[in-house]
C-alpha positions in Angstrom: 25.1 -27.4 242.3 27.0 -30.6 241.6 27.8 -32.8 244.5 31.1 -34.4 245.0 29.5 -37.7 244.0 28.1 -36.3 240.7 31.5 -34.7 239.9 33.3 -38.0 240.5 30.6 -39.8 238.4 31.1 -37.3 235.6 34.9 -37.8 235.8 34.5 -41.5 235.9 32.4 -41.5 232.7 34.8 -39.3 230.9 37.8 -41.4 231.8 36.0 -44.6 230.8 35.3 -43.0 227.4 38.9 -41.9 227.0 40.1 -45.4 227.9 37.8 -47.0 225.3 39.0 -44.5 222.7 42.7 -45.3 223.5 41.9 -49.0 223.3 40.4 -48.4 219.9 43.5 -46.5 218.8 45.7 -49.4 219.9 43.7 -51.8 217.8 43.8 -49.6 214.7 47.5 -48.7 214.7 50.1 -50.8 212.9 53.1 -49.2 214.5 54.4 -51.3 217.4 55.8 -48.4 219.3 52.4 -46.5 219.1 50.5 -49.6 220.0 52.7 -50.1 223.0 52.1 -46.6 224.2 48.4 -46.9 223.7 48.3 -50.2 225.6 50.3 -48.7 228.5 48.0 -45.6 228.7 45.0 -47.9 228.5 46.3 -50.0 231.5 46.9 -46.8 233.5 43.4 -45.5 232.8 41.9 -48.9 233.9 43.7 -48.5 237.2 42.2 -45.0 237.6 38.8 -46.3 236.6 39.1 -49.0 239.3 40.1 -46.4 241.9 37.2 -44.1 240.9 34.8 -47.1 241.2 35.9 -47.6 244.8 35.5 -43.9 245.5 32.0 -43.9 244.0 31.0 -46.8 246.2 32.3 -45.0 249.3 30.6 -41.7 248.3 27.3 -43.5 247.8 27.3 -44.3 251.5 28.4 -40.8 252.5 26.3 -38.4 250.5 22.8 -37.9 251.6 21.2 -37.8 248.2 22.6 -41.2 247.4 20.8 -42.8 250.3 
């Protein structure tokens, strides 16, 4: 059974991967409108990643198996 911490860690890894891919799309595209959209999505995902990092730090102190 997955703990909350492992579920959040899995989500965190997935979102980091998605953000990296979006960033790569932004670098590859030549269309300004598409690049702007990719850049905006990348920024939003970076905010989510930062929030998840904070949550993971909190969970590390709360869940028994992380102690």
